KOLTIRO-920749 format. One record per residue (C-alpha): residue number from 1; y, x negated, z negated. Coordinates in nm, 4 decimals, always signed. Example, Ala and Ser with C-alpha at 12.3 -4.5 7.8 and 13.67 -1.06 7.14 Angstrom:
% residues 2
+-----+----------+----------+----------+
:  nr :       yy :       xx :       zz :
+-----+----------+----------+----------+
:   1 :  -0.4500 :  -1.2300 :  -0.7800 :
:   2 :  -0.1060 :  -1.3670 :  -0.7140 :
+-----+----------+----------+----------+
% end
This chain:
% residues 370
+-----+----------+----------+----------+
:  nr :       yy :       xx :       zz :
+-----+----------+----------+----------+
:   1 :  -2.9549 :  +0.2863 :  -2.0890 :
:   2 :  -2.7489 :  +0.0031 :  -1.9172 :
:   3 :  -2.6235 :  +0.1440 :  -1.5871 :
:   4 :  -2.4223 :  -0.0336 :  -1.2849 :
:   5 :  -2.0809 :  +0.0540 :  -1.1924 :
:   6 :  -1.9115 :  -0.0823 :  -0.8948 :
:   7 :  -1.5691 :  -0.0752 :  -0.8188 :
:   8 :  -1.4468 :  -0.1149 :  -0.4664 :
:   9 :  -1.0671 :  -0.2296 :  -0.4389 :
:  10 :  -0.8665 :  -0.3244 :  -0.7252 :
:  11 :  -0.5518 :  -0.0831 :  -0.6204 :
:  12 :  -0.3153 :  +0.1024 :  -0.8478 :
:  13 :  -0.6079 :  +0.3480 :  -0.9583 :
:  14 :  -0.8447 :  +0.1089 :  -1.0594 :
:  15 :  -0.6015 :  -0.1209 :  -1.2512 :
:  16 :  -0.6179 :  +0.0877 :  -1.5501 :
:  17 :  -0.9945 :  +0.0829 :  -1.5297 :
:  18 :  -0.9916 :  -0.2877 :  -1.5119 :
:  19 :  -0.7489 :  -0.3182 :  -1.7937 :
:  20 :  -0.9852 :  -0.1166 :  -2.0154 :
:  21 :  -1.3096 :  -0.2715 :  -1.8716 :
:  22 :  -1.4389 :  -0.3540 :  -2.2136 :
:  23 :  -1.4759 :  -0.0135 :  -2.3003 :
:  24 :  -1.7444 :  +0.0045 :  -2.0440 :
:  25 :  -1.9036 :  -0.3485 :  -2.0685 :
:  26 :  -1.8918 :  -0.3399 :  -2.4412 :
:  27 :  -2.1392 :  -0.0386 :  -2.4328 :
:  28 :  -2.3891 :  -0.2396 :  -2.2229 :
:  29 :  -2.3047 :  -0.1251 :  -1.8715 :
:  30 :  -2.2603 :  -0.3607 :  -1.6006 :
:  31 :  -1.9461 :  -0.3691 :  -1.3735 :
:  32 :  -1.8946 :  -0.5418 :  -1.0486 :
:  33 :  -1.5524 :  -0.5330 :  -0.8674 :
:  34 :  -1.5637 :  -0.5847 :  -0.4936 :
:  35 :  -1.2517 :  -0.6923 :  -0.3219 :
:  36 :  -1.1473 :  -0.9133 :  -0.0056 :
:  37 :  -0.8931 :  -1.1227 :  -0.2256 :
:  38 :  -0.8992 :  -1.1887 :  -0.5786 :
:  39 :  -0.5298 :  -1.0692 :  -0.6030 :
:  40 :  -0.3987 :  -0.7291 :  -0.5688 :
:  41 :  -0.0403 :  -0.7176 :  -0.4427 :
:  42 :  +0.2225 :  -0.4443 :  -0.5668 :
:  43 :  +0.3468 :  -0.2416 :  -0.3084 :
:  44 :  +0.6753 :  -0.1411 :  -0.5085 :
:  45 :  +0.7786 :  -0.4875 :  -0.4759 :
:  46 :  +0.6832 :  -0.5776 :  -0.1124 :
:  47 :  +1.0271 :  -0.5402 :  +0.0217 :
:  48 :  +1.1465 :  -0.7935 :  -0.2614 :
:  49 :  +0.8959 :  -1.0371 :  -0.1170 :
:  50 :  +1.0632 :  -1.0132 :  +0.2416 :
:  51 :  +1.4209 :  -1.0423 :  +0.1190 :
:  52 :  +1.3355 :  -1.3350 :  -0.1285 :
:  53 :  +1.4348 :  -1.1396 :  -0.4404 :
:  54 :  +1.0757 :  -1.1846 :  -0.5690 :
:  55 :  +0.8068 :  -1.4612 :  -0.5494 :
:  56 :  +0.4610 :  -1.3806 :  -0.4310 :
:  57 :  +0.3356 :  -1.4600 :  -0.7964 :
:  58 :  +0.5726 :  -1.1890 :  -0.9423 :
:  59 :  +0.4420 :  -0.9149 :  -0.7275 :
:  60 :  +0.0516 :  -0.9520 :  -0.7621 :
:  61 :  -0.2181 :  -0.9223 :  -1.0255 :
:  62 :  -0.5075 :  -1.1568 :  -1.0558 :
:  63 :  -0.7983 :  -0.8788 :  -1.0546 :
:  64 :  -1.0679 :  -1.1470 :  -1.0338 :
:  65 :  -0.9504 :  -1.2926 :  -1.3695 :
:  66 :  -0.8910 :  -0.9591 :  -1.5393 :
:  67 :  -1.2380 :  -0.8324 :  -1.4599 :
:  68 :  -1.4085 :  -1.1588 :  -1.5471 :
:  69 :  -1.2581 :  -1.2066 :  -1.8917 :
:  70 :  -1.3605 :  -0.8530 :  -1.9809 :
:  71 :  -1.7201 :  -0.8965 :  -1.9208 :
:  72 :  -1.7312 :  -0.8061 :  -1.5602 :
:  73 :  -1.8610 :  -0.9436 :  -1.2268 :
:  74 :  -1.5944 :  -1.0176 :  -0.9409 :
:  75 :  -1.7405 :  -1.0458 :  -0.5833 :
:  76 :  -1.4839 :  -1.1527 :  -0.3088 :
:  77 :  -1.5861 :  -0.9627 :  -0.0096 :
:  78 :  -1.5180 :  -0.6600 :  +0.2005 :
:  79 :  -1.7073 :  -0.3561 :  +0.1957 :
:  80 :  -1.8508 :  -0.2572 :  +0.5268 :
:  81 :  -2.0768 :  +0.0319 :  +0.4636 :
:  82 :  -2.1845 :  +0.2756 :  +0.2211 :
:  83 :  -2.5037 :  +0.4956 :  +0.2015 :
:  84 :  -2.4593 :  +0.7228 :  -0.0842 :
:  85 :  -2.7842 :  +0.8948 :  -0.0637 :
:  86 :  -2.9384 :  +0.5845 :  -0.1429 :
:  87 :  -2.6618 :  +0.4539 :  -0.3933 :
:  88 :  -2.6265 :  +0.1165 :  -0.1713 :
:  89 :  -2.2938 :  -0.0629 :  -0.0780 :
:  90 :  -2.3105 :  -0.2999 :  +0.1995 :
:  91 :  -2.0609 :  -0.6024 :  +0.2239 :
:  92 :  -1.9518 :  -0.8239 :  +0.5031 :
:  93 :  -2.0990 :  -1.1417 :  +0.3502 :
:  94 :  -2.4575 :  -0.9892 :  +0.4004 :
:  95 :  -2.4885 :  -0.8868 :  +0.0408 :
:  96 :  -2.6172 :  -0.5314 :  -0.0641 :
:  97 :  -2.5399 :  -0.3872 :  -0.4007 :
:  98 :  -2.7123 :  -0.0881 :  -0.5879 :
:  99 :  -2.5153 :  +0.1156 :  -0.8105 :
: 100 :  -2.5534 :  +0.4016 :  -1.0611 :
: 101 :  -2.1899 :  +0.5160 :  -1.0240 :
: 102 :  -1.9103 :  +0.3902 :  -0.7535 :
: 103 :  -1.5320 :  +0.4220 :  -0.7398 :
: 104 :  -1.3338 :  +0.3549 :  -0.3915 :
: 105 :  -0.9741 :  +0.2417 :  -0.4481 :
: 106 :  -0.9506 :  +0.0695 :  -0.0983 :
: 107 :  -0.5978 :  +0.1767 :  -0.0313 :
: 108 :  -0.4641 :  +0.2294 :  +0.3341 :
: 109 :  -0.3657 :  +0.0489 :  +0.6363 :
: 110 :  -0.1345 :  +0.0501 :  +0.9120 :
: 111 :  -0.2401 :  +0.2076 :  +1.2442 :
: 112 :  -0.1759 :  -0.0886 :  +1.5006 :
: 113 :  -0.1599 :  -0.0392 :  +1.8649 :
: 114 :  -0.1080 :  -0.4067 :  +1.9266 :
: 115 :  -0.3430 :  -0.6868 :  +2.0577 :
: 116 :  -0.4979 :  -0.8627 :  +1.7389 :
: 117 :  -0.4230 :  -1.2022 :  +1.8744 :
: 118 :  -0.0526 :  -1.1223 :  +1.7798 :
: 119 :  -0.1292 :  -1.0217 :  +1.4081 :
: 120 :  +0.0464 :  -1.2841 :  +1.2062 :
: 121 :  +0.2256 :  -1.4413 :  +1.4655 :
: 122 :  +0.4686 :  -1.2072 :  +1.6275 :
: 123 :  +0.3473 :  -0.8657 :  +1.4651 :
: 124 :  +0.3142 :  -0.7933 :  +1.0874 :
: 125 :  +0.1728 :  -0.4667 :  +0.9707 :
: 126 :  +0.3522 :  -0.3710 :  +0.6347 :
: 127 :  +0.0251 :  -0.3415 :  +0.4777 :
: 128 :  -0.1361 :  -0.5640 :  +0.3250 :
: 129 :  +0.1835 :  -0.6351 :  +0.1384 :
: 130 :  +0.1485 :  -0.9762 :  +0.1572 :
: 131 :  +0.2133 :  -0.9732 :  +0.5143 :
: 132 :  +0.5737 :  -0.9381 :  +0.4394 :
: 133 :  +0.5761 :  -1.2617 :  +0.2419 :
: 134 :  +0.4063 :  -1.4369 :  +0.5263 :
: 135 :  +0.6414 :  -1.2635 :  +0.7750 :
: 136 :  +0.9583 :  -1.4271 :  +0.5836 :
: 137 :  +0.8072 :  -1.7629 :  +0.6102 :
: 138 :  +0.7591 :  -1.7066 :  +1.0047 :
: 139 :  +1.1149 :  -1.5702 :  +1.0381 :
: 140 :  +1.2695 :  -1.8876 :  +0.8483 :
: 141 :  +1.0736 :  -2.1161 :  +1.0483 :
: 142 :  +1.1447 :  -1.9443 :  +1.3725 :
: 143 :  +1.5192 :  -1.9778 :  +1.3020 :
: 144 :  +1.5026 :  -2.3199 :  +1.2355 :
: 145 :  +1.3177 :  -2.3888 :  +1.5828 :
: 146 :  +1.5535 :  -2.1398 :  +1.8221 :
: 147 :  +1.8956 :  -2.1539 :  +1.9003 :
: 148 :  +1.9512 :  -1.8117 :  +2.0255 :
: 149 :  +1.9755 :  -1.5090 :  +1.7628 :
: 150 :  +1.6255 :  -1.3981 :  +1.6462 :
: 151 :  +1.5125 :  -1.0371 :  +1.7401 :
: 152 :  +1.3523 :  -0.8624 :  +1.4915 :
: 153 :  +1.1876 :  -0.5108 :  +1.5514 :
: 154 :  +1.0960 :  -0.2400 :  +1.3178 :
: 155 :  +0.8669 :  +0.0389 :  +1.4078 :
: 156 :  +0.8619 :  +0.3557 :  +1.2135 :
: 157 :  +1.1443 :  +0.5382 :  +1.0313 :
: 158 :  +0.9917 :  +0.6456 :  +0.7256 :
: 159 :  +1.0561 :  +0.4825 :  +0.3797 :
: 160 :  +0.8648 :  +0.1643 :  +0.4549 :
: 161 :  +1.0580 :  +0.1029 :  +0.7663 :
: 162 :  +1.3867 :  +0.1529 :  +0.5935 :
: 163 :  +1.3110 :  -0.0591 :  +0.2981 :
: 164 :  +1.1783 :  -0.3391 :  +0.5739 :
: 165 :  +1.5122 :  -0.2947 :  +0.7656 :
: 166 :  +1.7329 :  -0.3190 :  +0.4660 :
: 167 :  +1.5687 :  -0.6483 :  +0.3213 :
: 168 :  +1.5672 :  -0.7938 :  +0.6646 :
: 169 :  +1.9330 :  -0.7471 :  +0.6632 :
: 170 :  +1.9429 :  -0.9328 :  +0.3242 :
: 171 :  +1.7172 :  -1.2187 :  +0.4142 :
: 172 :  +1.8962 :  -1.3066 :  +0.7424 :
: 173 :  +2.2285 :  -1.2957 :  +0.5135 :
: 174 :  +2.1039 :  -1.5092 :  +0.2302 :
: 175 :  +1.9315 :  -1.7578 :  +0.4596 :
: 176 :  +2.2211 :  -1.7529 :  +0.7119 :
: 177 :  +2.0005 :  -1.6605 :  +1.0002 :
: 178 :  +2.1518 :  -1.5151 :  +1.3335 :
: 179 :  +1.9453 :  -1.2156 :  +1.4258 :
: 180 :  +1.9694 :  -0.8976 :  +1.5797 :
: 181 :  +1.7626 :  -0.6227 :  +1.4075 :
: 182 :  +1.6316 :  -0.2846 :  +1.5974 :
: 183 :  +1.4898 :  +0.0034 :  +1.3990 :
: 184 :  +1.2946 :  +0.2411 :  +1.6225 :
: 185 :  +1.2544 :  +0.5389 :  +1.3866 :
: 186 :  +1.0623 :  +0.7871 :  +1.6071 :
: 187 :  +1.1745 :  +1.1466 :  +1.6122 :
: 188 :  +1.4550 :  +1.0683 :  +1.3381 :
: 189 :  +1.5081 :  +0.8673 :  +1.0296 :
: 190 :  +1.3398 :  +0.9795 :  +0.7168 :
: 191 :  +1.2362 :  +1.2840 :  +0.9183 :
: 192 :  +1.0439 :  +1.4625 :  +0.6227 :
: 193 :  +1.3292 :  +1.4011 :  +0.3640 :
: 194 :  +1.6402 :  +1.6113 :  +0.2879 :
: 195 :  +1.9325 :  +1.5615 :  +0.5129 :
: 196 :  +2.1411 :  +1.4055 :  +0.2550 :
: 197 :  +1.9134 :  +1.1499 :  +0.1894 :
: 198 :  +1.8822 :  +1.0678 :  +0.5590 :
: 199 :  +2.2725 :  +1.0566 :  +0.5950 :
: 200 :  +2.2911 :  +0.8162 :  +0.2728 :
: 201 :  +2.0346 :  +0.5702 :  +0.3999 :
: 202 :  +2.1724 :  +0.5652 :  +0.7538 :
: 203 :  +2.5098 :  +0.5043 :  +0.5982 :
: 204 :  +2.3655 :  +0.2222 :  +0.3935 :
: 205 :  +2.1958 :  +0.0651 :  +0.6451 :
: 206 :  +2.4827 :  +0.0812 :  +0.8986 :
: 207 :  +2.5634 :  -0.3075 :  +0.9547 :
: 208 :  +2.6781 :  -0.4864 :  +1.2867 :
: 209 :  +2.3175 :  -0.6390 :  +1.3298 :
: 210 :  +2.1314 :  -0.3334 :  +1.3216 :
: 211 :  +2.0444 :  -0.0921 :  +1.6102 :
: 212 :  +1.9002 :  +0.2261 :  +1.5090 :
: 213 :  +1.6979 :  +0.4224 :  +1.7691 :
: 214 :  +1.6080 :  +0.8021 :  +1.7156 :
: 215 :  +1.4184 :  +1.0380 :  +1.9225 :
: 216 :  +1.2288 :  +0.7806 :  +2.0710 :
: 217 :  +0.8717 :  +0.6232 :  +1.9954 :
: 218 :  +0.7209 :  +0.2806 :  +2.0840 :
: 219 :  +0.4003 :  +0.3859 :  +2.3412 :
: 220 :  +0.2932 :  +0.0036 :  +2.3709 :
: 221 :  +0.3098 :  -0.2692 :  +2.1765 :
: 222 :  +0.2401 :  -0.6150 :  +2.3148 :
: 223 :  +0.2626 :  -0.9430 :  +2.1524 :
: 224 :  +0.6506 :  -0.9740 :  +2.2311 :
: 225 :  +0.7398 :  -0.6618 :  +2.3946 :
: 226 :  +0.7717 :  -0.2854 :  +2.2835 :
: 227 :  +0.7417 :  -0.0345 :  +2.5504 :
: 228 :  +0.9145 :  +0.2970 :  +2.4427 :
: 229 :  +0.8130 :  +0.6425 :  +2.5609 :
: 230 :  +1.1531 :  +0.6771 :  +2.7454 :
: 231 :  +1.0850 :  +0.3896 :  +2.9595 :
: 232 :  +1.2769 :  +0.1238 :  +2.7936 :
: 233 :  +1.1569 :  -0.1826 :  +2.6745 :
: 234 :  +1.2424 :  -0.4133 :  +2.3854 :
: 235 :  +1.1385 :  -0.8012 :  +2.3461 :
: 236 :  +1.1349 :  -0.9142 :  +2.0168 :
: 237 :  +1.0534 :  -1.2500 :  +1.8280 :
: 238 :  +0.9026 :  -1.0621 :  +1.4982 :
: 239 :  +0.7914 :  -0.7031 :  +1.4864 :
: 240 :  +0.7155 :  -0.5004 :  +1.1740 :
: 241 :  +0.4859 :  -0.1980 :  +1.2234 :
: 242 :  +0.5516 :  +0.0658 :  +0.9704 :
: 243 :  +0.4705 :  +0.3859 :  +1.1815 :
: 244 :  +0.2195 :  +0.5605 :  +0.9446 :
: 245 :  -0.0558 :  +0.4803 :  +0.7379 :
: 246 :  -0.4464 :  +0.5838 :  +0.7170 :
: 247 :  -0.7175 :  +0.5650 :  +0.4642 :
: 248 :  -0.8651 :  +0.2055 :  +0.4739 :
: 249 :  -1.2150 :  +0.3090 :  +0.4838 :
: 250 :  -1.4616 :  +0.1044 :  +0.6600 :
: 251 :  -1.7139 :  +0.4105 :  +0.6894 :
: 252 :  -1.7764 :  +0.6693 :  +0.9545 :
: 253 :  -1.6536 :  +1.0232 :  +0.9241 :
: 254 :  -1.9263 :  +1.2568 :  +0.7699 :
: 255 :  -1.9473 :  +1.5556 :  +0.5642 :
: 256 :  -1.8584 :  +1.3370 :  +0.2590 :
: 257 :  -1.5691 :  +1.1308 :  +0.4411 :
: 258 :  -1.3183 :  +1.2868 :  +0.6478 :
: 259 :  -1.0511 :  +1.1050 :  +0.8648 :
: 260 :  -0.8083 :  +1.1640 :  +0.5481 :
: 261 :  -1.0602 :  +0.9711 :  +0.3335 :
: 262 :  -1.3332 :  +1.0134 :  +0.0511 :
: 263 :  -1.3294 :  +1.3793 :  -0.0079 :
: 264 :  -1.2809 :  +1.4465 :  -0.3890 :
: 265 :  -1.2486 :  +1.7478 :  -0.6202 :
: 266 :  -1.0003 :  +1.7985 :  -0.9137 :
: 267 :  -1.2229 :  +1.5435 :  -1.1136 :
: 268 :  -1.1692 :  +1.2883 :  -0.8321 :
: 269 :  -1.5620 :  +1.3058 :  -0.7770 :
: 270 :  -1.7215 :  +1.3491 :  -0.4520 :
: 271 :  -1.8647 :  +1.7209 :  -0.4174 :
: 272 :  -2.1646 :  +1.5873 :  -0.2411 :
: 273 :  -2.2542 :  +1.2675 :  -0.4429 :
: 274 :  -2.1653 :  +1.3333 :  -0.8279 :
: 275 :  -2.1922 :  +0.9597 :  -0.8886 :
: 276 :  -1.9225 :  +0.8809 :  -0.6107 :
: 277 :  -1.5587 :  +0.8939 :  -0.7334 :
: 278 :  -1.2144 :  +0.7607 :  -0.5723 :
: 279 :  -0.8392 :  +0.7325 :  -0.6191 :
: 280 :  -0.5406 :  +0.6401 :  -0.4443 :
: 281 :  -0.4691 :  +0.6455 :  -0.0411 :
: 282 :  -0.8223 :  +0.6053 :  +0.0315 :
: 283 :  -0.9143 :  +0.9630 :  -0.0994 :
: 284 :  -0.8795 :  +1.3373 :  +0.0630 :
: 285 :  -0.8073 :  +1.5590 :  -0.2536 :
: 286 :  -0.9526 :  +1.8863 :  -0.1822 :
: 287 :  -0.7844 :  +2.1061 :  -0.3917 :
: 288 :  -0.4491 :  +2.0288 :  -0.2028 :
: 289 :  -0.3077 :  +1.7781 :  +0.0213 :
: 290 :  -0.1414 :  +1.4790 :  -0.1521 :
: 291 :  +0.1112 :  +1.2495 :  -0.0217 :
: 292 :  +0.0092 :  +0.8683 :  -0.0301 :
: 293 :  +0.2409 :  +0.7585 :  -0.2616 :
: 294 :  +0.1776 :  +0.5088 :  -0.5636 :
: 295 :  +0.2819 :  +0.7682 :  -0.8275 :
: 296 :  -0.0425 :  +0.9777 :  -0.7633 :
: 297 :  -0.2647 :  +0.6674 :  -0.7867 :
: 298 :  -0.1100 :  +0.5216 :  -1.0983 :
: 299 :  -0.1535 :  +0.8749 :  -1.2685 :
: 300 :  -0.5135 :  +0.9074 :  -1.1429 :
: 301 :  -0.5959 :  +0.5738 :  -1.3077 :
: 302 :  -0.6502 :  +0.7069 :  -1.6477 :
: 303 :  -0.8541 :  +1.0139 :  -1.5380 :
: 304 :  -1.0809 :  +0.7899 :  -1.3318 :
: 305 :  -1.1462 :  +0.5549 :  -1.6463 :
: 306 :  -1.2283 :  +0.8502 :  -1.8418 :
: 307 :  -1.4674 :  +1.0056 :  -1.5665 :
: 308 :  -1.6343 :  +0.6941 :  -1.4754 :
: 309 :  -1.6934 :  +0.6402 :  -1.8533 :
: 310 :  -1.8306 :  +1.0296 :  -1.8727 :
: 311 :  -2.0575 :  +0.9921 :  -1.5750 :
: 312 :  -2.2204 :  +0.6737 :  -1.7000 :
: 313 :  -2.2860 :  +0.8610 :  -2.0320 :
: 314 :  -2.3690 :  +1.1868 :  -1.8901 :
: 315 :  -2.0491 :  +1.3885 :  -2.0687 :
: 316 :  -1.8170 :  +1.6407 :  -1.9243 :
: 317 :  -1.5593 :  +1.5172 :  -1.7075 :
: 318 :  -1.1450 :  +1.5355 :  -1.6991 :
: 319 :  -0.9609 :  +1.6996 :  -1.4227 :
: 320 :  -0.6683 :  +1.5391 :  -1.2511 :
: 321 :  -0.3581 :  +1.7707 :  -1.2107 :
: 322 :  -0.1103 :  +1.6141 :  -0.9799 :
: 323 :  +0.2582 :  +1.7060 :  -1.0248 :
: 324 :  +0.4323 :  +1.8844 :  -0.7526 :
: 325 :  +0.7176 :  +1.6728 :  -0.7577 :
: 326 :  +0.7956 :  +1.3023 :  -0.8218 :
: 327 :  +1.0843 :  +1.0315 :  -0.7897 :
: 328 :  +1.1001 :  +0.7702 :  -0.4923 :
: 329 :  +1.3378 :  +0.5268 :  -0.5036 :
: 330 :  +1.3865 :  +0.3079 :  -0.1588 :
: 331 :  +1.4966 :  -0.0696 :  -0.1983 :
: 332 :  +1.7184 :  -0.1231 :  +0.0827 :
: 333 :  +1.8144 :  -0.4816 :  -0.0052 :
: 334 :  +2.1633 :  -0.6368 :  -0.0807 :
: 335 :  +2.1779 :  -0.3987 :  -0.3957 :
: 336 :  +2.1273 :  -0.0925 :  -0.2342 :
: 337 :  +1.8921 :  +0.1662 :  -0.3010 :
: 338 :  +1.8606 :  +0.5561 :  -0.2497 :
: 339 :  +1.6569 :  +0.7667 :  -0.5209 :
: 340 :  +1.5346 :  +1.1199 :  -0.4371 :
: 341 :  +1.3162 :  +1.3595 :  -0.6081 :
: 342 :  +1.2990 :  +1.6779 :  -0.8245 :
: 343 :  +1.5443 :  +1.8205 :  -0.6042 :
: 344 :  +1.8121 :  +1.5617 :  -0.6776 :
: 345 :  +1.9380 :  +1.2398 :  -0.4883 :
: 346 :  +2.1540 :  +0.9421 :  -0.5727 :
: 347 :  +2.2341 :  +0.5963 :  -0.4544 :
: 348 :  +2.3801 :  +0.2760 :  -0.5687 :
: 349 :  +2.3722 :  +0.0011 :  -0.8165 :
: 350 :  +2.2174 :  +0.2385 :  -1.0765 :
: 351 :  +1.9202 :  +0.3389 :  -0.8403 :
: 352 :  +1.8622 :  -0.0034 :  -0.7538 :
: 353 :  +1.8633 :  -0.1312 :  -1.1211 :
: 354 :  +1.6135 :  +0.1534 :  -1.2334 :
: 355 :  +1.3892 :  +0.0515 :  -0.9548 :
: 356 :  +1.3851 :  -0.2900 :  -1.0720 :
: 357 :  +1.3024 :  -0.1627 :  -1.4309 :
: 358 :  +1.0388 :  +0.0445 :  -1.3380 :
: 359 :  +0.8647 :  -0.2101 :  -1.0988 :
: 360 :  +0.8799 :  -0.4973 :  -1.3624 :
: 361 :  +0.7447 :  -0.2800 :  -1.6325 :
: 362 :  +0.4565 :  -0.1875 :  -1.4367 :
: 363 :  +0.3862 :  -0.5452 :  -1.3582 :
: 364 :  +0.4459 :  -0.6481 :  -1.7110 :
: 365 :  +0.1771 :  -0.3886 :  -1.8317 :
: 366 :  -0.0835 :  -0.5127 :  -1.6317 :
: 367 :  -0.0172 :  -0.8952 :  -1.5548 :
: 368 :  +0.0113 :  -0.9841 :  -1.9190 :
: 369 :  -0.3658 :  -0.8856 :  -1.9679 :
: 370 :  -0.4640 :  -1.0843 :  -1.6696 :
+-----+----------+----------+----------+
% end
């Protein structure tokens, strides 16, 4: 009997499902992908969009086309409500979709203590990734209109903040832009990483145009000014917010959805509603907390694909077993990179080349089918 599968979001965990959509539609099931945009940008190449090393077309997947050529339906809209008891999904265009099985892969968003009127003009959250591309255009335009040095601010001292800082440094050099860059790192740069990784990153980012502030946080963000919790203020022309991410779920907290995301078991399935699944940054993996990094979402993809198909056919599910260690490579621009994982770390040209190889291999795997 044909059933209706709805996929919400086209992130890393859903790409493997979309790639193999014919395995589902070929069995007579109907599949609908819901996303606010027909494109899904790859976060791993986001910093390169800012520096200009990558073009936007190189760093995105055409998920709408990938879906429709495999017999699925694409709806360009955002989910705004879910009623799992009645198996209905509400969209911001007024539509209401019924489903037999639904999977969420909505990603994450940056918590933004800033006036919404400043978004896209002077303040750019690092997500969605396309913001980095648009910020580049904004900075170039501003540099042509302003005779004084540009004031660029990065809020957040985690991996994203470091990558934005390094790629801003590459951008201002390649575009011959006069700029001062301030990185407000919070308690300390890369606070959850080994000291050797922190020190190497500081060393690589150390440039005359960069002012690194540690032991201080942004307490209030206005359209052109940041207030610090030690009483100081920083005026800026463009600011990037990379101060932490949260699940991008437009649903209220409930027994089945916490502040950390959709609650799922070891099968990536809701323990409250067995026809509800999820992957990536928007889930709260109940067996143990997972870092919000792409490697988990990518590895959840094949398990989600198998389990969605199994749920449609009422067959046994496959368990997702997350690895305890993984490799992270920070792209710091200007040919610099720091790699860390499995108790090891290294930096330099080899780390940067390896990251480029991994990113392009991932893009090739899915772009060629779209």
